[in-house]
C-alpha positions in Angstrom: 131.4 128.3 119.1 129.8 129.2 122.4 127.1 127.7 124.6 124.2 129.8 125.9 122.4 128.2 128.8 118.6 128.3 129.1 117.2 127.2 132.4 113.6 126.4 132.7 112.6 125.0 136.1 115.2 122.3 136.6 115.7 121.7 132.8 119.1 122.8 131.6 119.2 123.6 127.8 122.3 124.3 125.8 122.0 126.6 122.8 124.9 126.2 120.4 125.8 129.5 118.8 128.3 129.8 116.0 128.9 131.3 112.5 130.5 128.0 111.4 129.3 124.5 110.7 129.3 122.6 114.0 128.0 119.3 112.8 129.8 118.4 109.5 129.4 114.6 110.0 128.2 112.0 112.3 131.2 112.1 114.6 130.8 115.9 115.1 127.2 115.3 116.2 128.2 112.6 118.6 131.0 114.7 120.0 128.6 117.5 120.7 126.1 115.1 122.3 128.8 113.6 124.5 130.2 117.0 125.6 126.9 118.5 126.5 125.6 115.3 128.1 128.8 115.3 130.3 128.1 118.9 131.2 124.6 118.0 132.5 122.4 119.4 129.8 118.9 118.0 129.3 118.4 119.5 125.9 120.3 121.0 123.0 119.3 123.7 120.6 121.3 124.0 117.4 120.6 126.2 114.4 120.1 124.6 111.0 122.8 126.8 109.5 125.3 125.0 111.7 124.5 121.5 110.4 125.9 120.1 107.2 123.3 120.2 104.3 123.8 116.4 104.0 121.8 116.1 107.3 118.7 117.4 105.5 119.2 114.8 102.6 117.6 111.8 104.2 119.3 109.5 101.7 122.6 110.1 103.5 121.2 108.5 106.7 123.0 111.1 108.9 119.7 112.6 110.3 118.2 109.4 111.2 121.3 107.8 112.8 122.2 111.0 114.7 118.8 111.6 116.0 118.6 108.0 117.2 121.7 108.5 119.2 120.2 111.7 120.8 117.1 109.7 121.6 119.0 106.9 123.1 120.7 109.3 125.5 117.3 110.9 126.3 118.7 114.3 125.2 115.9 116.4 123.7 117.1 118.2 120.5 115.6 121.2 118.8 116.8 122.4 115.4 116.1 126.0 114.6 115.6 127.2 111.1 113.3 127.8 108.1 112.1 124.4 107.1 109.6 125.6 104.6 112.3 125.6 101.9 112.4 121.8 101.9 110.3 120.5 99.0 111.1 116.7 99.6 108.0 114.9 100.8 110.1 112.5 102.8 111.9 115.4 104.6 108.6 117.1 105.3 107.2 113.8 106.7 110.4 113.3 108.8 110.0 116.8 110.3 106.3 116.3 110.9 106.8 112.9 112.7 109.8 114.2 114.7 107.7 117.2 115.9 104.8 114.9 116.7 106.9 112.7 118.9 108.7 115.5 120.6 112.2 114.0 121.4 113.5 115.9 118.3 111.8 119.2 117.1 112.3 121.3 114.1 111.1 124.9 115.0 111.3 128.4 113.7 112.8 130.3 116.7 114.9 129.8 119.8 111.9 130.6 122.0 109.9 127.8 120.3 112.9 125.5 120.9 113.1 126.3 124.6 109.3 125.8 124.9 109.5 122.4 123.1 112.4 121.1 125.1 111.2 122.3 128.5 107.9 120.3 127.9 109.1 117.0 129.5 
């Protein structure tokens, strides 16, 4: 895993880059949040391929609980991936509402993620 830093004005954004799963469970997500928060990042970009598929099954509760923690720390999060593959109405609604509120965004590209996070 490596962290690529994007700096937009005074907003410091960490992009997590890896070929492996980074968030396998709730604790992994909290560890990532804590480490990057400690390093002074205002936002985090993570690719959907680096998150356990359980995150995208709302019945597990991982997504809701983890995203609440990121919101509590006021760390903006963008998840990059192809979300058109989700057929669940609840997941589509979750993504829509998240994108509308803006604290957590589900986007199709890193540039979209940087743009969403940098809009404070």
